[in-house]
N, C-alpha and C positions, 0 to 999 in steps of 0.2 A: 551575374552568375556564370559565368564562361561553360569554353566548352571542357573543359579537360578540367580547371578548379571547382568545384562545385563545395557549396555554399551550406553548411546543416546548422538549425537549432536543435539545441537536446536540455531531454533536463535529465542529471544524472546527479545520484548520493552519494558527497563529495566525500560525505564516511561512515558507512556501514559500523561501527558502535556509536553512532546519535541514532540511529534507527534501535539499536534496544535498548542507547538510555533514552528516552523516546515515552518509546513504546512498548516497557518489554511483557505487558499482558500479550497483546498484539502478536508482537513476538516469536514469543514463548508457543500460544498457539499453532504459528504460521510453521514453525522450526528448529521448533523446542528450545532447550539452554542453552545459553551459545557456547557454554564451549564443546559444545560440540559438533557446532555449526558452525560451514564454508564463508565467513565472512564476503569471500567473493561475487555469493553468493543472492545479499543480502544489502536489499533498499525501498527506499517508501514505493518505489510505481513493483517493485517484485510484492514486496507485502503487498498489498491492493492485490495484485494477481495471486499469492496464493491460499488469502483469505477468502478470492474470490471461491475456487477449488477448490476449495478442503470442503467451505461452507455449501456447491453444488455434494460435489463429488465426494468427498470425505465422509469416512465412518467411524471416527474416533469419537469427532464430538457429541458431545448429549443433546439431547433432541431441545431443550427449554434455550442451548446456548445458541444453535441453527434460527433458533426461531427469533430467538436478541437479537439475534449481526441483521439478521433477510431487510430493512429495512436497508442500511446502513451500509452493508453491502452493494447493494441496487445503487448506493446512492456512490457508491467506490466506483464500481464501474464505469459508471456516465461522463463523471472525472475525469478517470482518467481517458476513456472516449474523448473528449473533448479537448484537454491535453493533451494526447496522440494527432486528436485532428491541428490543434494550432503547429504541432509545432510542423506538424510535414506541409505545413500553409505557410512558413516561414513567419508565422506572428507571436512576435517574443512576447510584450505585449500584456497578451492573452493568454494566453503557457504562462506567463510570470503566477499572471492572477487567478491562474487555476490553482500555482502549487498552496498558494495557501490557503486555496478553498480547501483541497484535498488534505493536507492538513490538519485542517479548523476539524475537515469530519473524520478522522483517525484518534485527535484529542475526546474526540467528543464520544468512538466506538472506546477507547483505553479507559474511562470513563464508568463507562456504563461495567465493563468487563468488569471491573477493577467491586466498584460495590459486589458482584455477586459473585463476587470470588467463585468462577469456575475453574478446575482443580486439569492443569496439564494431563493432557492424554501422554 
């Protein structure tokens, strides 16, 4: 890395519509119905952060839902922390592996929420 030119490694969501398509229930829990959301704020990492915030501080989720999500929200938080560390250390290979783990946990969580049929707040 030069004195003026910096090298950055980042993880971004290319198309926010993909988040709502792949994880519709989690997206609704995080942001509400798609048509009422500013998609510039929608992404995979944002989804994990909003789910954690709503799980910790939100008042609009039923207690059963919060209990159901507890373990997975903690796993998502840890994966996002590991991803941030890998990006900061410019470890693109490690960051890439973690993105797959993160998406897998979101897939599992989406399935769990769908099975429980919690209403969107």
